[in-house]
C-alpha distance (Angstrom), angle and dihedral (degrees) to the residues before:
residue distance angle dihedral
M1 . . .
M2 3.74 . .
R3 3.72 121.5 .
S4 3.78 125.3 -157.3
T5 3.79 119.9 -163.4
F6 3.74 123.4 -165.1
F7 3.78 124.2 -170.2
L8 3.73 121.7 -146.0
I9 3.80 112.4 -158.4
L10 3.76 125.8 -169.5
L11 3.80 110.9 -148.0
A12 3.78 124.7 -160.4
V13 3.74 117.1 -145.1
V14 3.80 117.9 -162.4
D15 3.86 119.1 -150.0
G16 3.72 110.2 -110.5
A17 3.77 114.4 12.7
A18 3.82 124.0 -4.5
S19 3.73 132.4 170.7
I20 3.74 126.3 -137.9
K21 3.77 113.1 -122.0
N22 3.75 99.4 -162.6
D23 3.74 123.3 80.7
T24 3.76 125.2 -104.3
S25 3.81 96.1 -102.4
N26 3.81 93.5 55.2
R27 3.81 92.5 48.5
E28 3.79 91.6 53.3
K29 3.80 89.4 52.0
R30 3.79 92.9 50.4
D31 3.77 93.2 45.8
A32 3.79 88.3 58.4
V33 3.84 96.1 56.2
L34 3.81 107.3 23.1
I35 3.74 136.6 69.9
R36 3.74 108.9 -137.7
S37 3.77 121.2 -134.8
K38 3.79 131.5 167.5
R39 3.83 107.5 -93.7
R40 3.85 91.2 -27.5
W41 3.83 133.1 121.2
V42 3.77 115.7 -110.7
L43 3.90 114.4 -126.7
S44 3.83 117.1 -145.2
T45 3.90 140.4 162.8
I46 3.77 119.9 -115.8
D47 3.83 120.8 -152.1
L48 3.77 115.7 -142.3
E49 3.79 123.3 -172.9
E50 3.81 118.2 -119.3
N51 3.79 116.1 -108.6
M52 3.86 96.9 -1.9
P53 3.80 110.4 -162.1
G54 3.84 94.3 -127.2
P55 2.93 148.3 175.9
Y56 3.79 95.3 -134.9
P57 2.89 138.7 -109.9
S58 3.78 89.7 45.0
I59 3.83 127.0 -174.5
V60 3.78 114.5 -108.2
T61 3.85 101.8 174.6
Q62 3.83 143.4 -40.9
M63 3.81 130.7 -117.9
Y64 3.84 124.2 -141.1
N65 3.80 134.7 -169.0
D66 3.82 132.2 -170.1
K67 3.74 92.3 -131.0
K68 3.70 120.7 93.8
Q69 3.76 105.6 -72.0
E70 3.78 93.8 -139.4
N71 3.82 92.1 59.2
V72 3.84 100.5 52.3
K73 3.78 138.0 54.9
F74 3.82 132.7 -161.3
R75 3.82 130.7 -125.0
I76 3.88 133.3 179.7
R77 3.80 131.1 -167.3
G78 3.84 138.6 175.0
Q79 3.82 135.0 65.6
G80 3.76 112.6 11.4
V81 3.81 91.9 17.1
T82 3.80 115.2 48.2
E83 3.80 93.7 2.2
K84 3.79 133.5 50.4
P85 2.93 125.3 -35.0
F86 3.79 87.6 44.8
G87 3.82 122.0 -156.2
L88 3.78 95.5 19.2
F89 3.85 97.0 117.8
S90 3.80 133.2 28.7
I91 3.84 137.9 172.0
D92 3.79 131.3 -144.6
E93 3.79 101.4 -123.3
N94 3.78 92.9 -149.4
S95 3.80 103.0 41.3
G96 3.84 99.1 27.6
I97 3.80 92.4 -130.7
V98 3.89 112.6 153.7
H99 3.82 116.8 -146.8
V100 3.80 133.7 -166.7
H101 3.79 114.1 -147.0
R102 3.84 105.8 -162.0
P103 3.82 142.7 10.1
I104 3.82 117.2 -73.2
D105 3.83 122.8 -141.3
R106 3.77 108.3 -143.8
E107 3.81 91.3 -155.5
E108 3.80 86.8 62.3
Y109 3.85 102.5 35.6
H110 3.78 118.0 9.2
F111 3.82 99.8 165.5
F112 3.84 138.3 31.9
H113 3.80 130.6 -168.5
L114 3.84 117.3 -157.5
D115 3.81 132.6 -176.7
F116 3.81 120.1 -151.1
D117 3.77 133.2 -167.4
V118 3.86 138.2 -169.6
L119 3.80 112.2 -138.9
D120 3.76 135.6 -175.0
K121 3.79 108.4 -103.9
K122 3.76 93.3 -139.1
T123 3.78 102.7 41.6
D124 3.84 102.0 21.6
D125 3.78 87.1 -132.4
L126 3.80 119.9 146.3
V127 3.73 110.8 -103.2
D128 3.81 93.8 -168.6
K129 3.79 143.9 11.0
T130 3.85 119.2 -64.4
L131 3.77 112.7 -107.9
A132 3.83 133.8 177.3
F133 3.77 141.8 -140.1
D134 3.86 131.7 -161.9
V135 3.75 129.7 -133.9
E136 3.83 115.3 -153.8
I137 3.80 119.5 -166.9
K138 3.76 112.6 -133.9
D139 3.85 113.1 -135.9
K140 3.76 120.9 -111.8
N141 3.80 125.0 -169.7
D142 3.77 95.9 -107.9
N143 3.85 99.5 130.0
R144 3.76 125.7 76.1
P145 3.85 123.3 -150.5
E146 3.82 109.3 -90.0
F147 3.83 129.4 -152.8
P148 3.85 115.9 -141.9
L149 3.80 88.3 -130.9
S150 3.74 126.1 27.6
T151 3.82 90.8 -153.4
I152 3.80 124.0 39.3
R153 3.83 120.0 -170.3
V154 3.81 121.9 -162.9
S155 3.82 133.0 175.2
V156 3.80 113.5 -136.6
P157 3.85 123.2 -171.2
E158 3.77 113.7 -126.2
N159 3.80 92.1 -123.6
T160 3.82 94.3 55.9
P161 3.83 108.1 138.4
E162 3.78 117.2 -123.7
G163 3.79 116.2 -88.2
V164 3.78 133.0 61.0
L165 3.82 118.7 6.1
Q166 3.76 125.7 -146.7
A167 3.80 89.3 -106.3
T168 3.83 114.5 111.0
L169 3.82 123.0 -166.9
Q170 3.79 124.2 -158.3
A171 3.84 133.1 175.1
H172 3.81 136.7 175.1
D173 3.83 133.9 -152.2
N174 3.82 117.6 -157.3
D175 3.79 94.9 -154.1
L176 3.79 121.3 107.7
K177 3.79 110.2 -51.3
D178 3.80 119.8 -110.3
T179 3.78 92.6 15.7
P180 3.79 129.4 110.3
N181 3.80 87.7 -106.3
S182 3.83 91.9 66.3
E183 3.79 100.4 33.2
F184 3.81 115.8 92.1
T185 3.79 143.9 174.2
M186 3.85 127.7 -135.5
S187 3.77 124.2 -146.8
V188 3.80 140.2 162.5
V189 3.78 107.2 -103.0
K190 3.78 99.5 179.4
Q191 3.83 140.4 -7.7
N192 3.78 135.8 -171.0
P193 2.99 123.3 -125.8
A194 3.77 98.7 27.9
S195 3.83 97.9 -135.8
P196 2.97 133.2 99.7
K197 3.80 97.1 35.1
F198 3.84 117.9 -120.1
T199 3.81 126.0 -151.8
I200 3.81 138.6 172.1
R201 3.80 122.8 -111.5
D202 3.80 132.7 -177.2
M203 3.77 116.1 -109.8
P204 3.80 108.3 -119.5
G205 3.83 112.1 -95.6
T206 3.81 97.9 21.3
T207 3.81 139.6 59.1
R208 3.78 97.0 -158.6
V209 3.83 98.1 60.9
K210 3.78 115.8 67.6
Q211 3.80 134.5 -171.7
L212 3.77 131.2 -145.6
A213 3.82 113.5 -122.8
F214 3.80 134.4 -178.2
T215 3.78 141.7 -171.1
G216 3.80 123.9 -139.8
C217 3.83 126.0 22.7
F218 3.77 140.1 -75.9
D219 3.79 127.1 -109.8
Y220 3.78 112.8 -156.8
D221 3.78 91.9 -167.6
K222 3.84 90.9 58.7
E223 3.80 103.5 34.6
K224 3.78 127.1 14.1
Q225 3.83 96.8 177.6
Y226 3.82 138.6 33.3
T227 3.83 128.6 -163.7
V228 3.81 118.3 -154.7
L229 3.84 122.5 -175.1
V230 3.83 112.2 -152.5
D231 3.83 123.0 -165.3
A232 3.86 126.6 -155.8
K233 3.88 112.4 -162.3
D234 3.82 125.1 -178.9
H235 3.82 126.9 -142.2
G236 3.82 98.9 -125.0
E237 3.78 131.1 110.9
P238 2.90 113.8 -75.6
T239 3.82 96.0 25.5
M240 3.82 115.9 -121.8
S241 3.82 128.1 -166.7
S242 3.82 146.0 170.3
T243 3.81 136.0 -164.6
A244 3.81 139.5 -137.4
T245 3.78 129.6 -163.8
V246 3.81 120.5 -132.4
I247 3.82 115.4 -160.0
L248 3.80 114.8 -162.5
D249 3.84 115.1 -160.5
I250 3.80 109.4 -160.3
T251 3.82 113.6 -145.4
D252 3.77 119.6 -151.7
Y253 3.77 119.4 -103.2
N254 3.76 131.4 -178.1
T255 3.76 102.3 -74.7
H256 3.82 97.3 139.8
P257 3.81 122.4 62.9
P258 3.83 116.8 -134.6
E259 3.79 116.8 -107.5
F260 3.82 131.2 -154.1
S261 3.76 118.0 -116.0
S262 3.80 88.4 -131.3
A263 3.79 135.8 17.2
T264 3.84 93.7 -135.5
Y265 3.81 135.6 32.6
N266 3.82 133.9 -172.2
T267 3.79 129.8 -155.9
E268 3.80 139.4 152.1
V269 3.78 139.4 -148.2
M270 3.80 138.0 -178.6
E271 3.78 114.0 -106.8
M272 3.81 116.0 -95.0
E273 3.82 89.2 15.2
L274 3.80 114.9 132.1
K275 3.80 113.0 -155.8
E276 3.81 147.2 102.6
I277 3.81 109.2 -66.8
L278 3.83 106.8 173.5
R279 3.82 145.1 17.2
I280 3.81 117.2 -152.9
G281 3.82 120.0 -159.4
I282 3.83 126.7 -152.8
T283 3.81 138.8 -172.5
D284 3.82 125.3 -134.8
K285 3.83 127.5 177.7
D286 3.79 94.5 -155.1
T287 3.80 122.2 98.4
P288 3.84 109.5 -66.2
N289 3.80 121.1 -112.6
T290 3.79 93.8 19.2
P291 3.81 130.8 109.2
A292 3.79 86.0 -103.8
S293 3.82 91.9 65.5
R294 3.81 105.7 24.2
A295 3.80 108.6 111.0
V296 3.81 127.9 -128.9
F297 3.82 114.5 -163.1
S298 3.80 129.1 -161.1
I299 3.82 137.0 176.9
L300 3.81 110.1 -124.6
K301 3.82 99.8 178.7
G302 3.81 140.8 12.1
N303 3.82 98.0 38.1
E304 3.78 99.5 88.9
E305 3.82 92.2 131.2
L306 3.82 91.6 47.2
N307 3.79 94.3 -121.2
Y308 3.81 93.0 142.0
K309 3.76 140.0 46.2
I310 3.80 132.3 -172.4
E311 3.79 124.8 -153.7
T312 3.80 136.3 175.7
D313 3.79 120.0 -107.6
P314 3.84 102.0 -134.0
K315 3.80 92.2 -149.9
T316 3.80 101.3 47.6
N317 3.85 100.5 21.8
E318 3.81 87.6 -130.7
G319 3.78 125.4 142.9
V320 3.84 111.1 -114.4
L321 3.82 112.9 -154.0
T322 3.82 113.7 -158.1
V323 3.82 136.3 179.3
I324 3.80 106.6 -128.7
K325 3.82 100.2 168.5
G326 3.79 123.7 37.1
K327 3.77 123.2 -135.3
N328 3.79 125.4 -155.2
F329 3.82 112.7 -130.5
E330 3.77 125.6 -172.0
K331 3.78 89.3 -149.0
T332 3.77 139.5 7.8
E333 3.82 111.5 -69.3
I334 3.81 137.8 178.5
T335 3.79 120.8 -131.7
E336 3.81 119.2 -162.2
L337 3.81 118.9 -149.0
E338 3.79 127.9 -170.1
I339 3.82 111.9 -146.0
A340 3.83 125.2 -164.7
V341 3.79 129.1 -166.3
E342 3.82 132.2 -159.5
N343 3.81 136.8 158.2
E344 3.76 129.7 -101.3
Q345 3.82 88.7 -114.3
K346 3.76 122.4 62.1
L347 3.79 112.6 -103.8
F348 3.83 115.1 -100.9
Q349 3.78 121.7 -164.8
C350 3.83 131.5 -170.4
V351 3.81 115.3 -163.3
D352 3.82 121.6 -175.1
G353 3.76 91.9 -14.3
K354 3.82 93.4 -52.8
P355 3.84 127.4 100.7
V356 3.80 117.3 -116.6
I357 3.80 106.7 -122.7
G358 3.81 131.3 -175.9
T359 3.80 101.1 17.2
R360 3.79 125.9 90.6
P361 3.80 116.8 -158.1
K362 3.81 118.8 -132.0
P363 3.82 116.0 -101.3
N364 3.77 121.3 -108.5
T365 3.85 113.6 -98.5
A366 3.82 139.7 -164.5
K367 3.83 135.9 -169.4
V368 3.81 122.0 -121.1
A369 3.83 120.5 -166.4
V370 3.83 111.5 -157.5
K371 3.81 115.6 -164.1
V372 3.82 109.3 -154.0
T373 3.82 110.2 -160.1
D374 3.80 118.0 -150.6
V375 3.85 114.3 -124.1
N376 3.79 134.6 -173.4
D377 3.78 107.2 -78.6
P378 3.82 117.9 -146.0
P379 3.80 123.0 -115.7
V380 3.79 112.1 -86.9
F381 3.80 121.5 -141.4
K382 3.77 116.6 -142.1
N383 3.79 87.2 -119.9
Q384 3.77 123.4 16.0
V385 3.82 88.2 -150.7
E386 3.80 119.5 40.4
K387 3.79 123.6 -169.6
V388 3.82 120.4 -149.7
Y389 3.82 124.9 -175.7
R390 3.83 123.4 -152.6
N391 3.80 138.5 149.9
E392 3.76 117.0 -113.8
N393 3.81 120.6 -103.7
G394 3.79 91.0 34.1
P395 3.79 121.4 162.3
K396 3.76 122.2 -81.9
G397 3.78 116.6 -103.9
D398 3.80 94.7 42.7
V399 3.83 111.3 150.4
L400 3.79 106.6 -130.7
F401 3.80 103.0 176.6
V402 3.81 143.4 2.3
P403 3.83 111.9 -169.2
Q404 3.81 126.7 -132.0
V405 3.81 109.9 -148.2
Q406 3.81 136.1 178.1
D407 3.83 128.4 -164.4
E408 3.82 120.7 179.7
D409 3.81 94.1 -168.9
S410 3.85 102.2 41.3
D411 3.82 142.2 45.3
I412 3.81 109.3 -94.1
N413 3.81 90.6 -146.6
K414 3.79 89.4 62.7
L415 3.78 95.6 55.5
R416 3.79 118.7 115.7
Y417 3.80 127.9 -158.2
E418 3.77 133.8 -143.7
L419 3.79 130.8 -166.8
V420 3.79 103.6 -133.2
E421 3.79 101.5 173.7
D422 3.84 126.8 30.8
P423 3.82 105.2 134.7
A424 3.84 97.6 178.9
K425 3.85 95.2 40.6
W426 3.80 90.9 -127.0
V427 3.82 99.2 138.9
S428 3.78 142.5 45.9
L429 3.83 128.8 -144.7
D430 3.78 130.0 -142.2
R431 3.82 102.8 -135.3
K432 3.82 92.8 -152.3
T433 3.80 101.7 44.5
G434 3.81 101.6 21.4
K435 3.81 90.9 -128.6
I436 3.81 112.3 161.1
T437 3.83 117.7 -147.8
T438 3.80 130.8 178.5
V439 3.81 117.1 -113.9
E440 3.82 96.9 173.4
T441 3.77 136.1 37.7
M442 3.79 110.3 -91.3
D443 3.81 112.8 -131.0
R444 3.78 116.6 -159.8
E445 3.81 90.2 -155.5
S446 3.80 92.5 58.8
P447 3.83 116.7 120.5
F448 3.82 87.6 -124.1
V449 3.80 90.3 65.7
K450 3.79 113.9 83.4
N451 3.81 117.8 -162.4
G452 3.79 89.8 -19.3
I453 3.84 93.4 -53.4
Y454 3.79 126.6 115.3
T455 3.83 111.6 -161.5
L456 3.80 125.8 -145.8
V457 3.83 125.9 179.9
V458 3.83 121.6 -156.2
H459 3.82 129.7 -171.2
S460 3.80 125.8 -154.9
I461 3.84 113.5 -158.5
D462 3.82 125.2 -168.4
D463 3.80 129.3 -154.2
G464 3.81 96.5 -113.3
K465 3.78 126.8 126.8
P466 2.88 104.8 -81.3
P467 3.82 97.1 16.7
A468 3.79 114.6 -116.2
T469 3.78 124.6 -144.7
G470 3.78 131.7 -147.1
T471 3.80 122.9 -164.2
C472 3.78 132.6 -147.2
T473 3.81 127.5 -177.7
V474 3.81 116.2 -149.7
L475 3.81 115.1 -157.9
V476 3.82 112.1 -162.0
Y477 3.81 109.9 -159.7
L478 3.82 106.7 -155.3
G479 3.79 117.4 -152.8
D480 3.79 114.9 -140.8
L481 3.83 124.8 -114.2
N482 3.78 128.2 -169.3
D483 3.79 94.5 -105.3
N484 3.78 99.8 129.9
A485 3.79 125.1 72.4
P486 3.80 120.7 -149.0
Y487 3.81 117.5 -94.1
L488 3.77 136.8 -172.6
I489 3.77 116.1 -97.0
S490 3.81 89.6 -150.4
K491 3.82 125.0 18.9
N492 3.79 97.0 -173.7
M493 3.77 121.4 69.9
V494 3.80 137.1 170.5
M495 3.81 121.1 -138.6
C496 3.77 113.2 -162.8
G497 3.80 98.5 -141.7
N498 3.79 91.8 -168.3
K499 3.83 92.8 54.0
V500 3.83 115.3 21.2
D501 3.79 139.3 22.3
R502 3.83 99.6 -150.8
V503 3.77 146.7 53.3
D504 3.83 129.7 -152.8
V505 3.80 117.9 -110.0
T506 3.81 114.1 -157.8
P507 3.81 121.2 -178.4
R508 3.79 130.4 -172.8
D509 3.79 134.1 -153.7
L510 3.81 121.2 -162.5
D511 3.79 91.3 -152.3
S512 3.78 122.8 89.7
P513 3.81 127.2 -121.5
P514 2.98 130.4 -37.6
F515 3.81 87.1 28.3
A516 3.79 97.0 54.9
N517 3.81 133.0 44.7
P518 2.95 148.0 32.5
F519 3.84 89.1 75.5
S520 3.79 131.5 -160.5
F521 3.83 117.8 -136.0
F522 3.86 128.5 -153.9
L523 3.81 136.5 172.0
G524 3.82 114.6 -119.2
G525 3.77 128.7 -153.8
E526 3.81 126.1 47.0
E527 3.78 126.8 -13.2
K528 3.83 91.2 -111.2
L529 3.79 87.0 70.5
K530 3.79 89.6 70.9
S531 3.82 90.1 64.2
L532 3.81 90.0 61.9
W533 3.83 103.0 35.5
K534 3.77 141.0 24.5
L535 3.82 137.2 -176.8
D536 3.80 119.8 -130.1
P537 2.97 123.0 -145.1
T538 3.79 101.3 20.7
T539 3.84 92.9 -159.6
G540 3.77 131.8 39.3
T541 3.77 141.6 70.6
N542 3.83 91.4 -58.6
T543 3.80 140.3 -2.3
S544 3.81 143.0 -162.1
L545 3.82 128.9 -114.2
I546 3.82 106.2 -138.7
S547 3.82 126.4 -162.9
L548 3.81 111.7 -134.6
T549 3.84 96.0 -165.8
S550 3.78 137.9 31.7
L551 3.81 104.9 -87.0
P552 3.80 128.6 -155.7
Y553 3.80 114.5 -112.6
G554 3.78 111.7 -91.1
N555 3.82 146.2 84.9
Y556 3.82 121.4 -50.1
S557 3.81 130.1 -170.0
I558 3.83 112.9 -151.9
P559 3.84 117.8 -172.0
L560 3.84 112.9 -142.5
K561 3.81 136.1 -171.4
I562 3.82 120.3 -153.3
Q563 3.81 126.1 -173.1
D564 3.81 127.9 -170.1
Q565 3.80 124.5 -137.7
Q566 3.82 91.8 -81.6
G567 3.81 94.1 47.9
L568 3.82 98.7 -102.7
Q569 3.82 102.7 151.7
S570 3.77 135.7 -155.5
E571 3.81 129.4 -172.8
D572 3.75 121.3 -144.4
V573 3.81 139.7 163.4
L574 3.78 120.5 -125.8
Q575 3.81 114.4 -151.6
V576 3.81 111.2 -147.5
V577 3.80 124.4 -172.0
V578 3.82 112.5 -157.6
C579 3.78 109.7 -158.2
E580 3.77 146.4 136.6
C581 3.79 110.7 -85.6
T582 3.75 131.7 -149.9
R583 3.82 92.3 -174.0
I584 3.78 135.4 12.6
N585 3.84 108.9 -57.4
T586 3.81 90.7 -12.0
C587 3.79 119.7 118.2
R588 3.80 120.7 -143.5
G589 3.82 115.4 -103.9
R590 3.89 122.9 -94.6
L591 3.80 115.1 -72.3
P592 3.85 116.1 -133.8
F593 3.81 120.5 -105.9
S594 3.84 120.9 -129.0
S595 3.81 131.7 -175.0
R596 3.80 132.1 -162.3
L597 3.77 137.9 176.3
G598 3.73 114.0 -104.6
P599 3.84 125.4 -145.9
A600 3.83 92.7 -90.4
A601 3.80 91.8 52.2
I602 3.78 90.4 49.9
G603 3.83 88.8 50.4
L604 3.78 90.7 50.9
L605 3.78 89.6 51.0
F606 3.82 92.3 53.6
A607 3.81 90.7 43.8
G608 3.80 89.7 53.8
L609 3.80 90.8 50.0
L610 3.80 91.2 49.4
L611 3.80 90.9 47.4
M612 3.77 91.5 51.4
A613 3.79 90.7 48.7
F614 3.80 90.0 49.4
L615 3.81 92.1 50.6
L616 3.78 91.7 49.3
F617 3.79 89.4 49.3
C618 3.84 92.2 50.8
F619 3.78 91.6 46.9
Y620 3.78 89.4 50.9
C621 3.81 91.1 51.8
D622 3.80 92.5 47.7
C623 3.73 91.2 52.3
K624 3.81 97.0 45.6
S625 3.72 108.7 36.6
M626 3.79 105.4 -1.1
S627 3.79 84.4 -138.9
C628 3.84 96.4 107.7
Q629 3.80 111.5 95.9
H630 3.83 114.0 -124.1
I631 3.74 111.4 -118.0
P632 3.81 112.3 -152.3
L633 3.79 115.9 -140.4
N634 3.76 121.7 -153.7
L635 3.82 102.9 -151.4
Q636 3.77 96.4 162.5
D637 3.78 98.8 78.5
E638 3.76 111.6 95.8
G639 3.76 122.7 -141.0
I640 3.77 118.8 -115.7
Q641 3.83 107.5 -110.7
T642 3.76 123.2 -166.0
L643 3.88 132.2 -162.2
S644 3.77 110.6 -160.0
K645 3.83 128.4 -176.8
Y646 3.77 116.0 -149.0
N647 3.81 107.5 176.2
E648 3.81 99.5 69.5
E649 3.77 118.5 88.2
G650 3.79 100.5 -169.7
G651 3.75 139.7 20.8
R652 3.77 121.7 -71.5
S653 3.78 124.9 -107.6
I654 3.73 117.7 -112.9
Y655 3.90 86.5 -123.1
K656 3.76 92.4 77.3
P657 3.79 131.0 146.7
E658 3.75 113.6 -62.6
F659 3.80 88.5 -118.3
P660 3.86 110.1 37.5
I661 3.82 96.6 -151.7
T662 3.81 117.3 45.5
D663 3.76 138.9 155.1
G664 3.81 88.8 -132.9
Y665 3.82 97.2 -96.0
R666 3.82 111.0 40.9
K667 3.78 128.9 38.1
V668 3.82 121.4 -117.5
E669 3.77 113.4 -114.2
N670 3.81 114.9 -125.0
G671 3.77 112.3 -95.3
M672 3.83 101.4 5.2
Q673 3.81 130.1 71.1
G674 3.80 114.1 -170.7
S675 3.79 115.3 -131.8
S676 3.75 128.8 -154.0
A677 3.81 91.9 -108.1
G678 3.79 92.5 58.1
Y679 3.86 96.5 -108.9
G680 3.81 125.5 123.7
V681 3.76 122.4 -129.0
Q682 3.79 111.8 -153.6
Y683 3.76 116.7 -135.9
N684 3.81 140.2 156.3
W685 3.81 124.4 -138.3
Q686 3.78 120.9 -140.7
E687 3.81 121.5 -157.8
I688 3.77 112.9 -73.5
S689 3.77 108.0 -131.7
N690 3.79 128.7 -167.3
S691 3.81 89.7 -90.9
G692 3.78 99.1 51.7
G693 3.80 139.0 -79.0
V694 3.77 141.5 -85.5
M695 3.79 127.5 -143.9
N696 3.84 126.2 -175.0
M697 3.79 117.8 -141.0
P698 3.86 126.0 -176.5
Y699 3.81 118.7 -114.5
H700 3.78 99.7 -45.2
K701 3.73 143.3 71.0
M702 3.84 124.1 -120.5
S703 3.79 132.9 -179.9
V704 3.81 124.9 -163.6
V705 3.77 119.5 -145.0
R706 3.86 111.9 -138.5
R707 3.78 130.3 179.4
D708 3.75 100.0 -160.7
K709 3.76 136.4 80.8
E710 3.86 95.7 -71.5
S711 3.79 128.4 65.2
F712 3.77 129.7 -178.1
R713 3.80 132.9 -156.8
V714 3.82 122.2 -153.3
S715 3.83 118.9 -158.5
S716 3.79 129.8 -180.0
S717 3.85 138.0 -169.8
N718 3.84 127.9 -165.0
N719 3.88 134.5 -168.4
S720 3.75 112.7 -100.1
C721 3.84 125.6 -133.6
K722 3.72 109.9 -101.3
């Protein structure tokens, strides 16, 4: 280790004349290293060698002052003294000698800045201005180039062309930059195996990053891995170096063409049959289940009409030959196919250590002989779907269809026909000619007719072995006729008399336009009906029956006439129940009946009791004294009883409820009115005229409690006993 010592001398200059105490030789030495300044310290930089061998402490430099040495002391502070790294430098306060106490690594601390002062020994006061000096660590080649990784692993495809590999190498030297100590050179020290040859190249644009290169080609079958030892050596003194190991894993590529297991193959198939007919095996020396070994098949010759296809089974790597389009042969024939096989990857070849470039070898091929066996072809109808047009309700015996059939393998005269589908049983089929004739009238409104089409299915069967069958579908389009009159969808309606004055009338016609809607609506019956009801609108798809007056609760029968667009008319009766509703179109439940004796009935009861008492009294007198006169009683005369209605201002219409007296929901049966107690009261109705009605009742009075718009009062009179 070299040590450089610099002396800093403080010179005192006295105004006027002053003499220099030191001798001439010392002055010349100081003039060479110091900058002179009047009564000022001279600042300088001291070079210190990195990692000096010692011994320690070692002298760095010495400080001087022009004052009397015994009166002053020296002190330093800064990096290495009062700052990190602590305890590195010190100064003898009496002599001014600066020491370093241990080796310094330039890569850790390359520069130090120190302040020094001269103080009075007695007072510790500064005797001059604080100045500083720097210590710079001189680099020494004590660091070797280092690789980030000691082992580098790279995968290299077998077909990689010679030149630079995708393997970058980088190292770093911590010595002083841009000096021989930090500059280095990389080289390949050793490789295994020896071929191909590896070298180191600079990456374009930089000298510190290198790339591994090679000449020749790889052979996966011979060597699957290469080990290359790379050395990085610096240019310092003494030279230092380090190494890294590069492991190259060679991955298999397609270097072996696939080969067929056999040069020729034979198979057979029935004509017009679509199925797999052959599996073709291959051998490949490349790694299984990789693009290097997976097979790709193609048909080079014999498939001009695209009847065949060949695909690769991903599990077995076999070629699967399939018929995808049938061909009709008049006799058995043999078709020859030429099949080729390649790999998914392009073939790469290395010959004598050099890659083969620019030529592509021909793929391996094989011959396949396909025997196509002729079979009995079915009869073929001229049209598989025949359309026939007729009007509905046509006459029986109408010939709908006579088939035209061809059969290349059989005699047409020996064909037989079968009717497979005739859901309504409307037609018959001639088994020899296939002629279809109607045996029933065809109704377009039948449930067997869908969208105006009646479907028949016919089979033609030849006499081959085995017999073959052809199929024809006959679609009979039935034209519509106006053969259906409109009708009411619902003939029973409820009119909520307490809420609405109308009901909806909806007709339907099974015919299609123009034989259906719009409809025309009319009231039937007598003209007086029009004063109670009306239809609105009178034309359209539906209408409403509207009540023109307030009607008593009960059942009403309204005759209607409905015509379709062509004037075909139907007559129907709409039954309407007028009632009080609790919900929409829902009548309220039956109200209970109750009966009571009125004042007249009570009077009759007392009169009967008095009469009985009087008779008993007379009988008693006749038996005792025979002096009491017998009073004959005529009990056979009936009293005249009258039923009067008081809440109707005018006469009734003859279009009255079907049952004149009703509780609003159920009609009253003729001759018996049910009471709440479960007994029947017998009565007879007389005709109700426009002025009222009369009802005869036997010997008693009865009133009926109603909770609707009508009320009745029953009165009675009897002969008295005179």
